[in-house]
N, C-alpha and C positions, 0 to 999 in steps of 0.2 A: 734468636727466637723472636718472634714479632711482639711488640709490646701491645699493652691494652690498648693505648691510644691509636696506634696504627690500625689495629683490628676494628676498632670503633669507627675511624674515619672511612675505612674501606666499606664497611656494613653501611654506614651512613650514604656513601655515594651510590652503592648498588640499590638501596632502599629508594632513593630519590630517582634514580634511572628507571625503576620498575614503575614507580608512581607516574613518571612522565610518559612512559609507555602506554600505561593504563589510560591516562587522559587523552592521550592522541588515539587511542583504540575507541574510547567512548565518543570522541567527537567525529571520527569517521564513521562510526555505527549510527550516530543521530542523522548525519548527512545523508547516508544512504538510506535511512528510514525516511527522510523526508523527500527524497527523490522517488521512492517507492508509493508513498502516499500520494504525490501528484500524479504520479502514472495511474494509480487506481482511480483517483478522482475524474481524471480524464476518460477512464475505461467506464467508469458509472455514467459519466454524461453521455458517451457514446451509445451505451445499452439504453438509457432513458429515451433517446432520440429514436433508437431503433423500435422500442416498443410502442412509442407515440406513432411511428411510421405504421406498424402492423395494426394497432388500433384503428386509424384511419382506412386502412386497406381492408378490414373486417367490416368497419362501418358502411363502406361502399359495397362490399360482396352481399351483405344482408339484404341490399335492395336489388340485387339481380335475380330474376325468376330462376328456379330450378337450381339454383346454387345457394342461396341465402338461407335466412331463418325459417325455412318452411312455411307452413300455412298460417295465416293469421286467424286470430281468435281462438287459437287451439285446436282447430279441426283437422 
């Protein structure tokens, strides 16, 4: 039969292995989260540039007759 010291040692090793595995998982999760945040930031920058381009196009289109902002002075 196993002695209590042997059982304690085995459980201690198992607990330490589980703790190390959880630390590695947390590290990988944080690394992937950092990569996802960087991709999101670049996407938001691209969307901002696209919105500015659309804003510029709309400003130009408003000055074109029959396309733009209708009549002046609300008539």
